[in-house]
Steps between C-alpha positions, in 0.01 A plus 500: 500500500662825389363806671608827341410791728559746215169391346309536827505129593612398849499152653334536839499147640543132420360224719663160442303190610709183479227247579680367805381767743777745413380847401740786425391857432749737339576671170770261377429361153749215549481281808642164613316240703599149609232240572570291810299199380423327174148528361269705282474875562299776336720807520359837411581866505275800495618849429375855504633775278427870498450651156487878524219555754340156469593158631459157347541151650546159345624153592634180351537141628747226410475132600828360630590135567796442731628139477 
């Protein structure tokens, strides 16, 4: 995600949900997480951006299988 403040776009917040109970809230677009146990996890992130005087939110989910 490339936020260019010169066009009025600012990343306000990202919430990372890893599916194992870990939730991290920050504004980092790259994050590392290590799963303690094998299994199936649905990891997701939701983010909010400010565009000029408005804000917009969205999210995405990825299924992860840890052997």
